[in-house]
C-alpha positions in Angstrom: 25.2 -8.8 -7.8 22.2 -10.3 -5.9 20.8 -8.1 -3.1 20.7 -9.0 0.5 17.0 -8.7 1.4 14.5 -8.9 4.3 11.1 -10.1 3.1 8.0 -8.9 4.9 4.6 -10.4 4.0 1.8 -12.6 5.3 -1.1 -13.7 3.1 -1.3 -15.8 -0.1 -0.8 -12.6 -2.1 2.8 -12.4 -0.7 3.9 -15.9 -1.7 4.6 -15.4 -5.4 7.0 -12.5 -4.6 8.9 -14.5 -2.0 9.2 -17.5 -4.3 10.4 -15.4 -7.2 13.0 -13.5 -5.1 14.5 -16.8 -3.9 14.4 -18.3 -7.4 16.2 -15.2 -8.8 19.1 -15.8 -6.5 18.6 -12.9 -4.1 19.9 -13.5 -0.6 16.9 -13.5 1.8 18.4 -12.9 5.2 15.1 -13.2 7.0 11.3 -13.3 6.6 9.0 -11.3 8.8 5.4 -12.3 8.9 2.4 -12.2 11.2 2.2 -14.8 13.9 0.4 -18.1 13.5 -3.3 -17.9 14.6 -6.3 -20.2 14.9 -8.1 -20.9 11.6 -10.5 -23.4 10.0 -13.3 -25.3 11.5 -11.1 -26.9 14.2 -9.5 -23.5 15.0 -6.1 -25.1 14.8 -3.1 -22.7 15.0 -1.8 -22.3 11.5 1.2 -20.3 10.2 0.7 -17.7 7.5 1.0 -18.7 3.9 4.3 -16.6 3.7 5.7 -18.5 6.7 4.9 -21.8 5.2 6.7 -20.8 2.0 9.6 -19.4 4.0 10.1 -22.6 5.9 9.8 -24.7 2.8 12.7 -22.6 1.4 14.7 -23.0 4.6 14.6 -19.3 5.6 14.8 -17.7 9.0 11.3 -16.5 10.1 10.4 -13.8 12.6 6.8 -13.1 13.9 7.1 -10.1 16.1 3.9 -8.6 17.5 5.3 -5.1 17.1 8.3 -3.4 15.4 8.2 -0.4 17.6 10.3 -1.6 20.5 14.1 -1.2 20.6 14.9 -4.9 20.7 12.9 -5.7 17.5 14.5 -2.8 15.7 18.0 -3.8 16.7 17.3 -7.3 15.5 16.0 -6.0 12.2 19.1 -3.8 11.8 21.4 -6.7 12.6 20.7 -8.3 9.2 22.4 -5.4 7.4 20.0 -5.7 4.5 20.4 -3.9 1.3 16.6 -3.5 1.0 13.3 -4.8 2.5 10.6 -6.1 0.2 7.1 -5.7 1.8 4.0 -7.4 0.4 0.8 -7.2 2.5 2.7 -7.6 5.7 0.0 -6.3 8.1 2.0 -4.1 10.4 2.9 -0.5 9.9 6.7 0.1 9.7 8.1 2.8 12.0 10.8 5.1 10.8 13.7 3.2 12.4 12.6 0.1 10.4 12.1 2.1 7.2 15.6 3.6 7.6 17.4 0.4 8.4 18.0 -1.2 4.9 20.8 0.5 3.0 18.6 1.2 -0.1 15.2 1.4 1.6 11.9 -0.5 1.9 9.9 -1.4 -1.2 6.2 -2.3 -1.3 4.1 -4.3 -3.8 0.7 -2.6 -3.7 -2.3 -4.0 -5.6 -3.6 -0.8 -7.2 -2.5 2.1 -9.4 -1.6 4.6 -6.7 -2.7 7.0 -5.5 -6.1 5.3 -6.3 -7.0 2.8 -3.6 -4.5 3.4 -0.9 -5.1 1.1 2.1 -6.1 -2.3 3.1 -8.6 -3.6 0.5 -7.6 -2.2 -2.9 -8.6 -5.3 -5.0 -12.1 -5.5 -3.5 -12.7 -1.8 -3.7 -11.6 -1.5 -7.3 -14.1 -4.1 -8.4 -16.9 -2.9 -6.1 -16.5 0.6 -7.6 -16.8 -0.8 -11.1 -13.2 0.2 -12.2 -12.2 -0.9 -15.6 -8.6 -1.5 -14.7 -6.4 -2.0 -11.7 -2.7 -2.8 -11.5 0.5 -3.0 -9.4 2.6 -0.2 -8.0 6.1 -0.7 -6.7 6.6 2.0 -4.2 9.6 3.1 -2.0 7.9 3.3 1.4 7.7 6.3 3.7 5.8 6.8 7.0 2.5 7.6 5.3 -0.3 5.1 4.3 0.8 4.1 0.8 2.2 7.6 0.0 5.7 6.7 -1.0 7.5 7.5 -4.3 6.5 5.3 -7.2 9.2 3.2 -8.8 7.2 1.0 -11.3 3.6 0.4 -12.3 1.8 -2.2 -14.4 -1.8 -1.9 -15.5 -4.2 -4.8 -15.5 -7.6 -4.9 -17.2 -10.6 -5.9 -15.1 -12.9 -8.0 -17.2 -16.7 -7.5 -16.9 -17.3 -10.6 -14.7 -13.9 -10.9 -13.1 -14.1 -11.6 -9.3 -11.8 -10.2 -6.6 -10.3 -13.7 -6.3 -9.4 -13.8 -9.9 -7.9 -10.3 -9.9 -6.0 -11.2 -6.7 -4.2 -14.0 -8.5 -3.4 -12.0 -11.6 -2.0 -9.1 -9.5 0.0 -11.4 -7.1 1.9 -12.8 -10.1 2.2 -9.4 -11.8 3.5 -7.9 -8.5 6.2 -10.6 -8.1 7.5 -10.1 -11.6 7.4 -6.3 -11.3 9.3 -6.4 -8.0 12.1 -8.3 -9.7 12.4 -5.7 -12.4 12.5 -2.9 -9.7 15.2 -4.7 -7.8 17.2 -5.2 -11.0 17.0 -1.5 -11.6 18.0 -0.9 -8.0 21.1 -3.1 -8.3 22.1 -1.3 -11.5 21.4 2.1 -10.0 19.0 2.9 -12.9 15.8 3.0 -10.8 13.8 6.2 -11.2 11.1 7.5 -8.9 8.2 9.9 -9.2 6.0 11.4 -6.6 2.4 10.4 -6.3 0.1 13.0 -7.8 -2.0 15.0 -5.3 -5.2 14.4 -7.3 -7.0 11.1 -7.7 -6.4 9.9 -4.1 -8.9 7.3 -2.8 -8.8 5.0 0.2 -9.6 1.3 0.3 -11.0 0.7 3.7 -11.3 -2.8 5.1 -14.5 -4.6 4.2 -17.0 -4.3 7.0 -19.6 -7.0 7.9 -22.3 -4.4 7.5 -21.7 -4.0 3.8 -21.7 -7.6 2.7 -25.5 -8.1 2.4 -26.8 -7.6 -1.2 -29.1 -4.7 -1.7 -31.4 -5.7 -4.6 -32.8 -2.2 -4.8 -29.6 -1.0 -6.4 -29.1 -1.0 -10.3 -28.0 -4.4 -11.6 -24.4 -3.2 -12.4 -23.8 -2.1 -8.8 -25.3 -5.4 -7.5 -23.0 -7.3 -9.9 -19.9 -5.3 -8.9 -20.8 -5.9 -5.2 -21.1 -9.6 -5.7 -17.8 -10.1 -7.7 -15.9 -7.6 -5.5 -16.6 -9.7 -2.4 -16.0 -13.1 -4.0 -14.8 -15.4 -2.7 -14.2 -13.7 0.6 -16.0 -12.4 2.6 -18.8 -13.0 0.1 -21.9 -11.0 -0.7 -25.0 -12.7 0.6 -28.8 -12.9 0.6 -31.4 -15.0 2.4 -34.0 -17.4 1.0 -36.4 -19.1 3.3 -34.3 -17.9 6.3 -31.1 -19.6 4.9 -28.1 -17.4 4.2 -26.6 -17.9 0.8 -23.5 -16.3 -0.6 -23.5 -15.2 -4.3 -20.0 -15.9 -5.6 -20.5 -15.3 -9.3 -23.0 -13.3 -11.4 -23.5 -11.8 -14.8 -26.0 -9.5 -16.5 -29.5 -10.9 -16.6 -32.5 -10.1 -18.6 -35.9 -9.0 -17.4 -37.4 -6.7 -14.8 -39.5 -6.9 -11.7 -39.7 -6.0 -8.1 -36.1 -5.8 -6.6 -35.1 -9.2 -5.2 -37.7 -11.1 -7.2 -36.8 -14.3 -9.0 -37.5 -13.9 -12.7 -37.0 -17.4 -14.2 -35.7 -20.9 -13.5 -32.0 -19.8 -13.9 -31.7 -17.6 -10.8 -32.1 -14.4 -12.6 -32.9 -11.8 -9.9 -34.6 -8.4 -10.5 -32.7 -5.3 -9.3 -33.7 -1.7 -8.9 -32.8 -1.3 -12.6 -32.3 -4.4 -14.7 -31.3 -7.8 -13.4 -28.4 -10.1 -12.5 -28.2 -13.8 -13.1 -26.5 -15.7 -10.3 -23.9 -18.2 -11.7 -22.3 -19.7 -8.6 -23.6 -19.7 -5.0 -22.7 -21.2 -1.6 -25.2 -22.1 1.1 -24.0 -21.7 4.7 -21.8 -24.7 5.7 -21.7 -26.1 2.1 -19.2 -26.0 -0.8 -19.6 -23.5 -3.7 -21.9 -24.8 -6.4 -23.3 -23.7 -9.7 -26.8 -22.2 -9.9 -28.0 -25.4 -11.6 -26.7 -27.6 -8.7 -28.2 -25.2 -6.1 -31.6 -25.3 -7.8 -31.7 -29.1 -8.0 -31.4 -29.2 -4.2 -33.3 -26.0 -3.4 -36.1 -25.4 -5.9 -36.7 -21.6 -6.2 -39.9 -20.7 -8.1 -40.4 -17.7 -10.2 -41.8 -14.9 -8.2 -40.1 -15.8 -5.0 -38.5 -12.8 -3.3 -34.9 -12.9 -2.0 -34.2 -11.0 1.2 
């Protein structure tokens, strides 16, 4: 029989799971998401991607600021859900919420736990040069991504893959894997394993102070930094006092002083080796290829990027 669920999620990453749960025939009693907030150039108040999808599906939506007060917990319990499905919700769940669904709360996490617990697992995996990532379906507890593992799926990280590309692959993989976990939950065939004590790493939020490109590092680290922050928040450099985001790069050929332009294709020298910038974005402009950028902003060989 289909399960009666509460869905809890906020960003684009959560939408494929919500869509697939509804399409599979599960009863979604309510959707919990973060409240609408100003966004875009006009700073108009915009609902979260999960809220937009929930309203398109005709579902009940809640946007509490906290789940720690008694009224919010009573409302949550009133839905008498079999389980809660949590995908990048954005609020910690206190024990009364975790204990409310009959079968527990289940999280789609974008890493192979216990590696990259925390807020930015996709970015951190690429920035660290990991060769693979994946999805973990976890039964939640009060810790930070410390719950028992129900299912995992591994995903290869290609050499030039960006965080945005990995995000989309993992969002779809997570939705499909959650359906399998819920099917096992319905059939009472689900099996759990504790997370190992070894191999724990934490994926802290990306700070503004770590987005600037450091050309003195080896080319691989520079490349991983660029693709790990693409498309958002974006790794950046300055040329002629203008800030430019580097959105795509690949291995380049040549050597020189770090930050030096080596040719007419935006190949930039690093501490060791070089990277070639493939796609960039000037402040206030749309992303463009390196060729398009160079047509509007000639960059001569020997110029130094800051």
